PyMOL Python script that loads the backbone (N, CA, C, O; Angstrom):
from pymol import cmd

cmd.read_pdbstr("""\
ATOM      1  N   MET A   1      15.815 -97.963 -81.178  1.00  0.00           N
ATOM      2  CA  MET A   1      15.249 -99.413 -80.724  1.00  0.00           C
ATOM      3  C   MET A   1      16.710-100.043 -80.308  1.00  0.00           C
ATOM      4  O   MET A   1      17.885 -99.840 -80.615  1.00  0.00           O
ATOM      5  N   GLY A   2      15.942-100.965 -79.393  1.00  0.00           N
ATOM      6  CA  GLY A   2      17.585-101.811 -78.807  1.00  0.00           C
ATOM      7  C   GLY A   2      17.869-102.859 -79.062  1.00  0.00           C
ATOM      8  O   GLY A   2      17.613-103.346 -80.164  1.00  0.00           O
ATOM      9  N   LEU A   3      18.493-103.514 -78.093  1.00  0.00           N
ATOM     10  CA  LEU A   3      18.705-105.047 -78.530  1.00  0.00           C
ATOM     11  C   LEU A   3      18.299-106.029 -77.905  1.00  0.00           C
ATOM     12  O   LEU A   3      18.401-105.959 -76.680  1.00  0.00           O
ATOM     13  N   ALA A   4      17.783-107.112 -78.425  1.00  0.00           N
ATOM     14  CA  ALA A   4      17.015-108.009 -78.255  1.00  0.00           C
ATOM     15  C   ALA A   4      18.269-109.247 -78.371  1.00  0.00           C
ATOM     16  O   ALA A   4      18.972-109.192 -79.380  1.00  0.00           O
ATOM     17  N   THR A   5      18.511-110.196 -77.496  1.00  0.00           N
ATOM     18  CA  THR A   5      19.531-111.369 -77.329  1.00  0.00           C
ATOM     19  C   THR A   5      18.624-112.225 -76.940  1.00  0.00           C
ATOM     20  O   THR A   5      17.668-111.962 -76.210  1.00  0.00           O
ATOM     21  N   TYR A   6      18.981-113.610 -77.566  1.00  0.00           N
ATOM     22  CA  TYR A   6      18.226-114.731 -77.170  1.00  0.00           C
ATOM     23  C   TYR A   6      18.958-115.884 -77.181  1.00  0.00           C
ATOM     24  O   TYR A   6      19.220-116.330 -78.298  1.00  0.00           O
ATOM     25  N   ALA A   7      19.454-116.630 -75.990  1.00  0.00           N
ATOM     26  CA  ALA A   7      20.473-117.755 -75.677  1.00  0.00           C
ATOM     27  C   ALA A   7      20.063-118.865 -75.125  1.00  0.00           C
ATOM     28  O   ALA A   7      19.844-119.066 -73.930  1.00  0.00           O
ATOM     29  N   VAL A   8      19.919-119.885 -76.375  1.00  0.00           N
ATOM     30  CA  VAL A   8      19.648-121.273 -75.798  1.00  0.00           C
ATOM     31  C   VAL A   8      20.962-121.958 -74.862  1.00  0.00           C
ATOM     32  O   VAL A   8      22.137-122.218 -75.121  1.00  0.00           O
ATOM     33  N   MET A   9      20.120-122.089 -73.689  1.00  0.00           N
ATOM     34  CA  MET A   9      20.698-122.939 -72.486  1.00  0.00           C
ATOM     35  C   MET A   9      20.458-123.923 -72.215  1.00  0.00           C
ATOM     36  O   MET A   9      19.282-124.202 -72.449  1.00  0.00           O
ATOM     37  N   ASP A  10      21.381-125.157 -71.532  1.00  0.00           N
ATOM     38  CA  ASP A  10      20.912-126.220 -70.800  1.00  0.00           C
ATOM     39  C   ASP A  10      20.334-125.793 -69.471  1.00  0.00           C
ATOM     40  O   ASP A  10      20.515-124.623 -69.134  1.00  0.00           O
ATOM     41  N   HIS A  11      19.803-126.433 -68.844  1.00  0.00           N
ATOM     42  CA  HIS A  11      19.029-126.376 -67.554  1.00  0.00           C
ATOM     43  C   HIS A  11      18.281-127.664 -67.300  1.00  0.00           C
ATOM     44  O   HIS A  11      17.350-128.049 -68.007  1.00  0.00           O
ATOM     45  N   ASN A  12      18.592-128.088 -66.599  1.00  0.00           N
ATOM     46  CA  ASN A  12      18.576-129.486 -65.692  1.00  0.00           C
ATOM     47  C   ASN A  12      17.896-130.463 -66.678  1.00  0.00           C
ATOM     48  O   ASN A  12      16.773-130.961 -66.600  1.00  0.00           O
ATOM     49  N   SER A  13      18.785-130.606 -67.564  1.00  0.00           N
ATOM     50  CA  SER A  13      18.674-131.547 -68.626  1.00  0.00           C
ATOM     51  C   SER A  13      17.229-131.488 -69.905  1.00  0.00           C
ATOM     52  O   SER A  13      16.776-132.339 -70.671  1.00  0.00           O
ATOM     53  N   ARG A  14      16.853-129.981 -69.612  1.00  0.00           N
ATOM     54  CA  ARG A  14      15.984-129.681 -70.599  1.00  0.00           C
ATOM     55  C   ARG A  14      16.766-128.324 -71.175  1.00  0.00           C
ATOM     56  O   ARG A  14      17.938-128.082 -70.887  1.00  0.00           O
ATOM     57  N   TRP A  15      16.055-127.590 -71.916  1.00  0.00           N
ATOM     58  CA  TRP A  15      16.440-126.362 -72.622  1.00  0.00           C
ATOM     59  C   TRP A  15      15.520-125.255 -72.108  1.00  0.00           C
ATOM     60  O   TRP A  15      14.380-125.319 -71.647  1.00  0.00           O
ATOM     61  N   VAL A  16      16.436-124.101 -72.345  1.00  0.00           N
ATOM     62  CA  VAL A  16      15.573-122.807 -71.929  1.00  0.00           C
ATOM     63  C   VAL A  16      16.117-121.946 -73.150  1.00  0.00           C
ATOM     64  O   VAL A  16      17.081-122.331 -73.811  1.00  0.00           O
ATOM     65  N   VAL A  17      15.480-120.821 -73.398  1.00  0.00           N
ATOM     66  CA  VAL A  17      16.089-119.564 -74.118  1.00  0.00           C
ATOM     67  C   VAL A  17      16.078-118.367 -73.086  1.00  0.00           C
ATOM     68  O   VAL A  17      15.156-117.850 -72.455  1.00  0.00           O
ATOM     69  N   LEU A  18      17.350-118.129 -73.139  1.00  0.00           N
ATOM     70  CA  LEU A  18      17.302-116.942 -72.267  1.00  0.00           C
ATOM     71  C   LEU A  18      17.072-115.634 -73.060  1.00  0.00           C
ATOM     72  O   LEU A  18      17.763-115.415 -74.055  1.00  0.00           O
ATOM     73  N   HIS A  19      16.179-114.808 -72.681  1.00  0.00           N
ATOM     74  CA  HIS A  19      15.830-113.800 -73.625  1.00  0.00           C
ATOM     75  C   HIS A  19      16.163-112.394 -72.562  1.00  0.00           C
ATOM     76  O   HIS A  19      15.910-112.183 -71.376  1.00  0.00           O
ATOM     77  N   ASP A  20      16.753-111.702 -73.483  1.00  0.00           N
ATOM     78  CA  ASP A  20      17.542-110.315 -72.398  1.00  0.00           C
ATOM     79  C   ASP A  20      17.896-110.821 -70.904  1.00  0.00           C
ATOM     80  O   ASP A  20      17.952-109.910 -70.079  1.00  0.00           O
ATOM     81  N   GLY A  21      18.141-112.108 -70.430  1.00  0.00           N
ATOM     82  CA  GLY A  21      18.897-112.637 -69.185  1.00  0.00           C
ATOM     83  C   GLY A  21      17.363-113.060 -68.493  1.00  0.00           C
ATOM     84  O   GLY A  21      17.541-112.503 -67.410  1.00  0.00           O
ATOM     85  N   ALA A  22      16.449-113.459 -68.419  1.00  0.00           N
ATOM     86  CA  ALA A  22      15.575-114.007 -68.404  1.00  0.00           C
ATOM     87  C   ALA A  22      15.109-115.588 -68.968  1.00  0.00           C
ATOM     88  O   ALA A  22      14.694-115.675 -70.123  1.00  0.00           O
ATOM     89  N   PRO A  23      15.169-116.419 -68.385  1.00  0.00           N
ATOM     90  CA  PRO A  23      14.885-117.977 -68.593  1.00  0.00           C
ATOM     91  C   PRO A  23      13.311-117.989 -69.342  1.00  0.00           C
ATOM     92  O   PRO A  23      12.395-117.470 -68.704  1.00  0.00           O
ATOM     93  N   GLU A  24      13.106-118.411 -70.301  1.00  0.00           N
ATOM     94  CA  GLU A  24      12.142-118.883 -71.133  1.00  0.00           C
ATOM     95  C   GLU A  24      11.512-120.142 -71.739  1.00  0.00           C
ATOM     96  O   GLU A  24      11.955-120.367 -72.866  1.00  0.00           O
ATOM     97  N   GLY A  25      10.723-120.909 -71.363  1.00  0.00           N
ATOM     98  CA  GLY A  25       9.924-121.718 -72.098  1.00  0.00           C
ATOM     99  C   GLY A  25      10.782-123.117 -71.264  1.00  0.00           C
ATOM    100  O   GLY A  25      11.355-123.078 -70.176  1.00  0.00           O
ATOM    101  N   ASP A  26      10.653-124.078 -72.029  1.00  0.00           N
ATOM    102  CA  ASP A  26      11.016-125.332 -71.226  1.00  0.00           C
ATOM    103  C   ASP A  26      10.817-126.724 -72.601  1.00  0.00           C
ATOM    104  O   ASP A  26       9.761-127.231 -72.979  1.00  0.00           O
ATOM    105  N   PHE A  27      12.000-126.975 -73.002  1.00  0.00           N
ATOM    106  CA  PHE A  27      12.049-127.358 -74.293  1.00  0.00           C
ATOM    107  C   PHE A  27      12.796-128.914 -74.218  1.00  0.00           C
ATOM    108  O   PHE A  27      13.897-128.956 -73.670  1.00  0.00           O
ATOM    109  N   ALA A  28      12.282-130.032 -74.696  1.00  0.00           N
ATOM    110  CA  ALA A  28      13.167-131.231 -74.965  1.00  0.00           C
ATOM    111  C   ALA A  28      14.181-131.237 -75.663  1.00  0.00           C
ATOM    112  O   ALA A  28      15.109-132.036 -75.541  1.00  0.00           O
ATOM    113  N   THR A  29      14.108-130.369 -76.441  1.00  0.00           N
ATOM    114  CA  THR A  29      15.618-130.535 -77.361  1.00  0.00           C
ATOM    115  C   THR A  29      16.289-128.713 -77.698  1.00  0.00           C
ATOM    116  O   THR A  29      15.739-127.619 -77.828  1.00  0.00           O
ATOM    117  N   LYS A  30      17.464-129.114 -77.726  1.00  0.00           N
ATOM    118  CA  LYS A  30      18.201-127.605 -78.080  1.00  0.00           C
ATOM    119  C   LYS A  30      17.553-127.058 -79.561  1.00  0.00           C
ATOM    120  O   LYS A  30      17.430-125.852 -79.775  1.00  0.00           O
ATOM    121  N   GLU A  31      17.212-127.946 -80.413  1.00  0.00           N
ATOM    122  CA  GLU A  31      16.582-127.372 -81.659  1.00  0.00           C
ATOM    123  C   GLU A  31      15.343-126.848 -81.299  1.00  0.00           C
ATOM    124  O   GLU A  31      15.150-125.661 -81.563  1.00  0.00           O
ATOM    125  N   ALA A  32      14.164-127.707 -80.565  1.00  0.00           N
ATOM    126  CA  ALA A  32      12.961-126.955 -80.205  1.00  0.00           C
ATOM    127  C   ALA A  32      13.211-125.310 -79.494  1.00  0.00           C
ATOM    128  O   ALA A  32      12.355-124.444 -79.311  1.00  0.00           O
ATOM    129  N   ALA A  33      14.490-125.268 -79.228  1.00  0.00           N
ATOM    130  CA  ALA A  33      14.706-124.109 -77.946  1.00  0.00           C
ATOM    131  C   ALA A  33      14.918-123.007 -78.808  1.00  0.00           C
ATOM    132  O   ALA A  33      14.524-121.852 -78.641  1.00  0.00           O
ATOM    133  N   PHE A  34      15.791-123.621 -80.049  1.00  0.00           N
ATOM    134  CA  PHE A  34      16.523-122.622 -81.094  1.00  0.00           C
ATOM    135  C   PHE A  34      15.655-122.005 -82.004  1.00  0.00           C
ATOM    136  O   PHE A  34      15.844-120.882 -82.470  1.00  0.00           O
ATOM    137  N   GLU A  35      14.372-122.988 -82.347  1.00  0.00           N
ATOM    138  CA  GLU A  35      13.368-122.782 -83.268  1.00  0.00           C
ATOM    139  C   GLU A  35      12.687-121.225 -82.605  1.00  0.00           C
ATOM    140  O   GLU A  35      12.673-120.085 -83.068  1.00  0.00           O
ATOM    141  N   ALA A  36      12.122-121.857 -81.230  1.00  0.00           N
ATOM    142  CA  ALA A  36      11.193-120.792 -80.656  1.00  0.00           C
ATOM    143  C   ALA A  36      12.249-119.506 -80.203  1.00  0.00           C
ATOM    144  O   ALA A  36      11.685-118.463 -79.874  1.00  0.00           O
ATOM    145  N   ALA A  37      13.707-119.533 -80.171  1.00  0.00           N
ATOM    146  CA  ALA A  37      14.311-117.980 -80.346  1.00  0.00           C
ATOM    147  C   ALA A  37      14.451-117.388 -81.673  1.00  0.00           C
ATOM    148  O   ALA A  37      14.698-116.210 -81.927  1.00  0.00           O
ATOM    149  N   VAL A  38      14.239-118.478 -82.594  1.00  0.00           N
ATOM    150  CA  VAL A  38      14.217-117.475 -83.916  1.00  0.00           C
ATOM    151  C   VAL A  38      13.032-117.064 -84.104  1.00  0.00           C
ATOM    152  O   VAL A  38      12.943-116.281 -85.049  1.00  0.00           O
ATOM    153  N   ALA A  39      12.047-117.300 -83.547  1.00  0.00           N
ATOM    154  CA  ALA A  39      10.990-117.053 -84.161  1.00  0.00           C
ATOM    155  C   ALA A  39      10.551-115.580 -83.234  1.00  0.00           C
ATOM    156  O   ALA A  39       9.932-114.590 -83.624  1.00  0.00           O
ATOM    157  N   ALA A  40      11.022-115.825 -82.144  1.00  0.00           N
ATOM    158  CA  ALA A  40      10.694-114.378 -81.381  1.00  0.00           C
ATOM    159  C   ALA A  40      11.583-113.379 -81.761  1.00  0.00           C
ATOM    160  O   ALA A  40      11.309-112.209 -81.493  1.00  0.00           O
ATOM    161  N   ALA A  41      13.005-113.783 -82.573  1.00  0.00           N
ATOM    162  CA  ALA A  41      13.778-112.734 -82.671  1.00  0.00           C
ATOM    163  C   ALA A  41      13.527-112.153 -84.053  1.00  0.00           C
ATOM    164  O   ALA A  41      13.915-111.022 -84.343  1.00  0.00           O
ATOM    165  N   SER A  42      12.690-113.161 -85.141  1.00  0.00           N
ATOM    166  CA  SER A  42      12.127-112.389 -86.398  1.00  0.00           C
ATOM    167  C   SER A  42      10.825-111.607 -85.946  1.00  0.00           C
ATOM    168  O   SER A  42      10.255-111.009 -86.859  1.00  0.00           O
ATOM    169  N   LEU A  43      10.237-111.511 -84.621  1.00  0.00           N
ATOM    170  CA  LEU A  43       9.375-110.503 -84.291  1.00  0.00           C
ATOM    171  C   LEU A  43      10.298-109.191 -83.930  1.00  0.00           C
ATOM    172  O   LEU A  43      10.100-108.002 -84.178  1.00  0.00           O
ATOM    173  N   ALA A  44      11.270-109.782 -83.321  1.00  0.00           N
ATOM    174  CA  ALA A  44      12.044-107.974 -82.744  1.00  0.00           C
ATOM    175  C   ALA A  44      12.464-107.402 -83.440  1.00  0.00           C
ATOM    176  O   ALA A  44      12.504-106.174 -83.353  1.00  0.00           O
ATOM    177  N   ILE A  45      13.158-108.375 -84.838  1.00  0.00           N
ATOM    178  CA  ILE A  45      13.590-107.214 -85.983  1.00  0.00           C
ATOM    179  C   ILE A  45      12.502-106.626 -86.895  1.00  0.00           C
ATOM    180  O   ILE A  45      12.638-105.638 -87.617  1.00  0.00           O
ATOM    181  N   ARG A  46      11.415-107.373 -86.756  1.00  0.00           N
ATOM    182  CA  ARG A  46      10.139-106.428 -87.217  1.00  0.00           C
ATOM    183  C   ARG A  46       9.828-105.190 -86.354  1.00  0.00           C
ATOM    184  O   ARG A  46       9.225-104.210 -86.790  1.00  0.00           O
ATOM    185  N   GLU A  47      10.212-105.293 -85.305  1.00  0.00           N
ATOM    186  CA  GLU A  47      10.264-104.274 -84.547  1.00  0.00           C
ATOM    187  C   GLU A  47      11.009-103.014 -84.647  1.00  0.00           C
ATOM    188  O   GLU A  47      10.570-101.931 -84.258  1.00  0.00           O
ATOM    189  N   GLY A  48      12.191-103.210 -85.204  1.00  0.00           N
ATOM    190  CA  GLY A  48      13.217-102.778 -85.624  1.00  0.00           C
ATOM    191  C   GLY A  48      14.583-102.930 -84.545  1.00  0.00           C
ATOM    192  O   GLY A  48      15.550-102.173 -84.633  1.00  0.00           O
ATOM    193  N   HIS A  49      14.497-103.878 -83.668  1.00  0.00           N
ATOM    194  CA  HIS A  49      15.708-104.283 -82.474  1.00  0.00           C
ATOM    195  C   HIS A  49      16.771-104.766 -83.667  1.00  0.00           C
ATOM    196  O   HIS A  49      16.527-105.147 -84.811  1.00  0.00           O
ATOM    197  N   GLU A  50      17.698-104.649 -83.156  1.00  0.00           N
ATOM    198  CA  GLU A  50      19.061-105.644 -83.482  1.00  0.00           C
ATOM    199  C   GLU A  50      19.011-106.757 -82.564  1.00  0.00           C
ATOM    200  O   GLU A  50      18.763-106.757 -81.359  1.00  0.00           O
ATOM    201  N   VAL A  51      19.300-107.739 -83.375  1.00  0.00           N
ATOM    202  CA  VAL A  51      18.958-108.915 -82.569  1.00  0.00           C
ATOM    203  C   VAL A  51      19.938-109.776 -82.795  1.00  0.00           C
ATOM    204  O   VAL A  51      20.436-109.916 -83.912  1.00  0.00           O
ATOM    205  N   HIS A  52      20.414-110.625 -81.450  1.00  0.00           N
ATOM    206  CA  HIS A  52      21.618-111.666 -81.463  1.00  0.00           C
ATOM    207  C   HIS A  52      20.746-112.711 -81.009  1.00  0.00           C
ATOM    208  O   HIS A  52      19.792-112.533 -80.251  1.00  0.00           O
ATOM    209  N   VAL A  53      21.194-114.071 -81.619  1.00  0.00           N
ATOM    210  CA  VAL A  53      20.672-115.487 -81.569  1.00  0.00           C
ATOM    211  C   VAL A  53      21.900-116.267 -81.160  1.00  0.00           C
ATOM    212  O   VAL A  53      22.865-116.089 -81.905  1.00  0.00           O
ATOM    213  N   SER A  54      22.070-117.035 -80.215  1.00  0.00           N
ATOM    214  CA  SER A  54      23.302-118.077 -79.877  1.00  0.00           C
ATOM    215  C   SER A  54      22.832-119.329 -79.382  1.00  0.00           C
ATOM    216  O   SER A  54      21.872-119.039 -78.669  1.00  0.00           O
ATOM    217  N   ALA A  55      22.987-120.530 -79.377  1.00  0.00           N
ATOM    218  CA  ALA A  55      23.117-121.935 -79.231  1.00  0.00           C
ATOM    219  C   ALA A  55      24.494-122.419 -78.809  1.00  0.00           C
ATOM    220  O   ALA A  55      25.480-121.893 -79.327  1.00  0.00           O
ATOM    221  N   PRO A  56      24.627-123.338 -77.946  1.00  0.00           N
ATOM    222  CA  PRO A  56      25.698-124.267 -77.648  1.00  0.00           C
ATOM    223  C   PRO A  56      25.991-125.187 -78.473  1.00  0.00           C
ATOM    224  O   PRO A  56      25.062-125.610 -79.162  1.00  0.00           O
ATOM    225  N   GLY A  57      27.450-125.817 -78.673  1.00  0.00           N
ATOM    226  CA  GLY A  57      27.840-126.707 -79.604  1.00  0.00           C
ATOM    227  C   GLY A  57      27.351-128.004 -78.803  1.00  0.00           C
ATOM    228  O   GLY A  57      26.588-127.854 -77.849  1.00  0.00           O
ATOM    229  N   ARG A  58      27.770-129.229 -79.172  1.00  0.00           N
ATOM    230  CA  ARG A  58      27.334-130.684 -79.031  1.00  0.00           C
ATOM    231  C   ARG A  58      27.898-130.773 -77.349  1.00  0.00           C
ATOM    232  O   ARG A  58      27.394-131.522 -76.511  1.00  0.00           O
ATOM    233  N   GLU A  59      28.865-129.983 -77.131  1.00  0.00           N
ATOM    234  CA  GLU A  59      29.344-129.945 -75.661  1.00  0.00           C
ATOM    235  C   GLU A  59      28.292-129.972 -74.542  1.00  0.00           C
ATOM    236  O   GLU A  59      28.377-130.721 -73.568  1.00  0.00           O
ATOM    237  N   ALA A  60      27.435-129.225 -74.723  1.00  0.00           N
ATOM    238  CA  ALA A  60      26.290-128.662 -73.859  1.00  0.00           C
ATOM    239  C   ALA A  60      25.128-129.683 -73.930  1.00  0.00           C
ATOM    240  O   ALA A  60      24.827-130.385 -74.895  1.00  0.00           O
ATOM    241  N   GLY A  61      24.531-129.625 -72.704  1.00  0.00           N
ATOM    242  CA  GLY A  61      23.441-130.673 -72.384  1.00  0.00           C
ATOM    243  C   GLY A  61      24.161-132.152 -72.147  1.00  0.00           C
ATOM    244  O   GLY A  61      25.085-132.396 -71.370  1.00  0.00           O
ATOM    245  N   ASN A  62      23.415-133.148 -73.116  1.00  0.00           N
ATOM    246  CA  ASN A  62      23.884-134.282 -72.494  1.00  0.00           C
ATOM    247  C   ASN A  62      24.805-134.974 -74.145  1.00  0.00           C
ATOM    248  O   ASN A  62      24.801-136.126 -74.580  1.00  0.00           O
ATOM    249  N   GLY A  63      25.300-134.079 -74.548  1.00  0.00           N
ATOM    250  CA  GLY A  63      26.619-134.273 -75.413  1.00  0.00           C
ATOM    251  C   GLY A  63      26.239-134.728 -76.911  1.00  0.00           C
ATOM    252  O   GLY A  63      27.090-135.118 -77.711  1.00  0.00           O
ATOM    253  N   THR A  64      24.527-134.612 -77.272  1.00  0.00           N
ATOM    254  CA  THR A  64      24.306-134.995 -78.502  1.00  0.00           C
ATOM    255  C   THR A  64      24.209-133.813 -79.171  1.00  0.00           C
ATOM    256  O   THR A  64      24.109-132.793 -78.488  1.00  0.00           O
ATOM    257  N   SER A  65      24.219-133.694 -80.803  1.00  0.00           N
ATOM    258  CA  SER A  65      23.733-132.487 -81.386  1.00  0.00           C
ATOM    259  C   SER A  65      22.707-131.977 -81.314  1.00  0.00           C
ATOM    260  O   SER A  65      22.748-130.788 -81.629  1.00  0.00           O
ATOM    261  N   LEU A  66      21.593-132.408 -80.982  1.00  0.00           N
ATOM    262  CA  LEU A  66      20.355-131.939 -80.689  1.00  0.00           C
ATOM    263  C   LEU A  66      19.746-131.538 -79.262  1.00  0.00           C
ATOM    264  O   LEU A  66      18.918-130.666 -78.996  1.00  0.00           O
ATOM    265  N   GLY A  67      20.435-132.476 -78.401  1.00  0.00           N
ATOM    266  CA  GLY A  67      20.516-132.147 -77.017  1.00  0.00           C
ATOM    267  C   GLY A  67      19.123-133.028 -76.201  1.00  0.00           C
ATOM    268  O   GLY A  67      18.763-132.667 -75.080  1.00  0.00           O
ATOM    269  N   ALA A  68      18.608-133.902 -76.747  1.00  0.00           N
ATOM    270  CA  ALA A  68      17.718-134.751 -76.192  1.00  0.00           C
ATOM    271  C   ALA A  68      18.439-135.731 -75.753  1.00  0.00           C
ATOM    272  O   ALA A  68      19.530-136.091 -76.196  1.00  0.00           O
ATOM    273  N   GLU A  69      17.625-136.340 -74.556  1.00  0.00           N
ATOM    274  CA  GLU A  69      17.687-137.493 -73.802  1.00  0.00           C
ATOM    275  C   GLU A  69      17.812-138.402 -74.815  1.00  0.00           C
ATOM    276  O   GLU A  69      17.412-138.129 -75.947  1.00  0.00           O
ATOM    277  N   SER A  70      18.444-139.713 -74.479  1.00  0.00           N
ATOM    278  CA  SER A  70      18.626-140.822 -75.207  1.00  0.00           C
ATOM    279  C   SER A  70      17.319-141.446 -75.291  1.00  0.00           C
ATOM    280  O   SER A  70      16.569-141.571 -74.323  1.00  0.00           O
ATOM    281  N   GLY A  71      17.046-141.861 -76.549  1.00  0.00           N
ATOM    282  CA  GLY A  71      15.819-142.385 -77.116  1.00  0.00           C
ATOM    283  C   GLY A  71      14.591-141.436 -77.026  1.00  0.00           C
ATOM    284  O   GLY A  71      13.462-141.927 -77.005  1.00  0.00           O
ATOM    285  N   GLU A  72      14.759-140.219 -76.978  1.00  0.00           N
ATOM    286  CA  GLU A  72      13.363-139.192 -76.941  1.00  0.00           C
ATOM    287  C   GLU A  72      13.953-138.764 -78.629  1.00  0.00           C
ATOM    288  O   GLU A  72      14.983-138.579 -79.277  1.00  0.00           O
ATOM    289  N   PRO A  73      12.055-138.779 -78.767  1.00  0.00           N
ATOM    290  CA  PRO A  73      12.290-138.471 -80.432  1.00  0.00           C
ATOM    291  C   PRO A  73      12.101-136.900 -80.501  1.00  0.00           C
ATOM    292  O   PRO A  73      11.495-136.217 -79.676  1.00  0.00           O
ATOM    293  N   SER A  74      12.852-136.385 -81.851  1.00  0.00           N
ATOM    294  CA  SER A  74      12.588-135.009 -82.155  1.00  0.00           C
ATOM    295  C   SER A  74      11.500-134.587 -82.001  1.00  0.00           C
ATOM    296  O   SER A  74      10.687-135.492 -81.813  1.00  0.00           O
ATOM    297  N   PRO A  75      10.913-133.187 -81.990  1.00  0.00           N
ATOM    298  CA  PRO A  75       9.666-132.630 -81.640  1.00  0.00           C
ATOM    299  C   PRO A  75       9.294-132.288 -82.769  1.00  0.00           C
ATOM    300  O   PRO A  75       8.474-131.370 -82.743  1.00  0.00           O
ATOM    301  N   LYS A  76       9.672-132.799 -84.141  1.00  0.00           N
ATOM    302  CA  LYS A  76       9.232-132.564 -85.391  1.00  0.00           C
ATOM    303  C   LYS A  76       8.516-133.984 -85.885  1.00  0.00           C
ATOM    304  O   LYS A  76       8.016-134.066 -87.006  1.00  0.00           O
TER     305      LYS A  76
END
""", "prot")
cmd.dss("prot")
cmd.show_as("cartoon", "prot")
cmd.util.cbc("prot")
cmd.orient("prot")
């Protein structure tokens, strides 16, 4: 089996997940993108792949821990 990589990235004040180098999704918060990445990684593990998941710290995006625009509610 192969390696599946998932990297949460800031993209035009929104968040995407790079999956094996291709951007996927459009998320309002870093947390939402991370949760999507972990769900996909869970499926990859079940298929026998090695999995790497990464997300940036507070410095990325707009400088908040969740990466949401000011006043934007959490997706939960």
